[in-house]
N, C-alpha and C positions, 0 to 999 in steps of 0.2 A: 731821873725824875719823870713823872708822867701824871696824867689825869685820867680818872675812870669814873663811870657812873653806871648804875643798873637801870634797866628799863622799868622795873616795877619796885625796886628797892628790896633789900634782903638777899640778893644773889651772893653766894659764897664763892670766893675766888682766891687762890694763892698766887702771888707774884714772886718771881725768883729770877736769879741769874746764876750762871755757872753750873757746876755739878755734873757735867758730862764726863764720864770716866769709864768708858766701856773697856773691859779687859781685852787685851790683844789688839786694840786699835792704836795707831801710831800717834794720834793727837788727843788731847784731853784738856779740860779746864783746870786751871791751877787754883781755883777757889769755888766756893758755893755759898750763896746767901739767899735768904728767903724772908719775906715779911710775915710768913705764916698765913693762915687763912683770914681774909678780911671780909666783912659784910658790907656790900656796896649800898650806897644811898642813891636816890634818883637825881641828886645834884652832883655836879662835877666836884671831885675831891682830889687833892694833890697827894701823891704817894712818892716815896723816895727810898731807894736802897743805898745805904751809906757804905761805900767800898773802901773807906779810909783804912789803911793798914792791910788790906787784902793783897795777895800776890796776884797781880794782873798780867803776869808774863805770858800766859796762854789763855786766850778767851775764845771758846767755840760757841757756847750758848750765852750770848750777850743779854738776852731778856726773854722770859716766857711767862705764861700764865697756865694754871692748872685748875680745872673744875671737875667735880665728881657728881655722878647721879645721886649718890647717897646724900651729899650736902645740898643738892638742888633737885629734889624729886620731881618737880614740875618743869624741869628744864630751866634754861636761863638765857637771857639776851643782855649783853652789856657792851659799852663803848669804851675805847681807850683812845686818848688823843695826846699829842704833843710830847712824844717820847724824846727825851734829850739826854745826852751824856755830858756832864759838866766836869 
């Protein structure tokens, strides 16, 4: 669970966890989950990745965000706050 907001609104960001599975590496994530790309507002909004039922026996990438120039041609600035694991 976390909160995020964009500086101007309309920023496009993907939030995810897991998915690290590099061939030949000794450690990897046992799961992968994503909210997909979300459009941020200028007001704090609560987001959550529901991990119920996922295999959490190996966690390398506990949380990340992804943004692309294609989705944000003018760049982006956004804030994330209060990341918690419940």
